[in-house]
C-alpha positions, 0 to 999 in steps of 0.5 A, spaced: 373 678 728 379 676 723 383 682 725 383 680 733 384 672 731 390 674 727 393 679 732 392 674 737 396 669 733 401 674 732 402 676 739 401 669 742 404 664 737 403 658 742 396 660 744 391 654 743 385 656 739 378 653 741 371 654 742 369 656 749 362 658 752 360 658 744 366 663 743 373 663 739 378 662 745 385 662 746 389 660 752 396 659 754 399 656 759 393 652 761 389 658 762 384 662 758 388 668 754 382 671 751 375 670 748 371 674 743 365 674 739 361 678 734 354 681 735 349 685 732 352 692 733 359 690 737 365 685 738 365 682 745 372 682 747 373 678 754 380 678 757 378 676 764 377 681 769 385 683 770 385 684 763 380 690 763 382 692 770 389 693 768 387 697 762 381 700 765 382 708 763 383 706 756 377 702 756 373 707 759 370 710 753 367 703 751 361 699 754 363 693 758 363 689 764 367 685 769 372 682 764 369 684 758 369 690 753 364 692 747 368 694 741 362 698 736 362 695 729 361 702 727 368 704 729 375 702 728 378 696 732 383 699 737 388 694 735 394 697 739 390 696 745 388 689 744 395 687 742 397 690 749 392 687 753 393 680 749 401 681 751 399 683 758 394 677 759 400 672 756 405 675 761 400 674 767 398 667 765 406 665 764 407 668 771 401 664 774 404 657 771 411 659 773 408 660 780 404 653 780 410 649 778 415 652 783 409 651 788 409 644 786 416 643 786 417 645 793 411 640 795 415 634 792 
């Protein structure tokens, strides 16, 4: 879990770290970036539905569900893939925040 935490801090240095749903969570631009948690046999990684949809092919050999993926503890973490997912989610959050700000300006 420390590897994921360090990677997120490197990729999204302005992300706010907190606990949400009893899991370590990072957020950017007022939106959830990713959650993650350790379990007996895997690390749960939750990049919300769009993070798993965008990388569905690369994540297909891992167990998971809508918005989640399980990285088995007996395998190396796919750090490059996690990095790309975090970058994608940070960009997605940034675009959503910009769109919200533009809409607010138009409505003033």
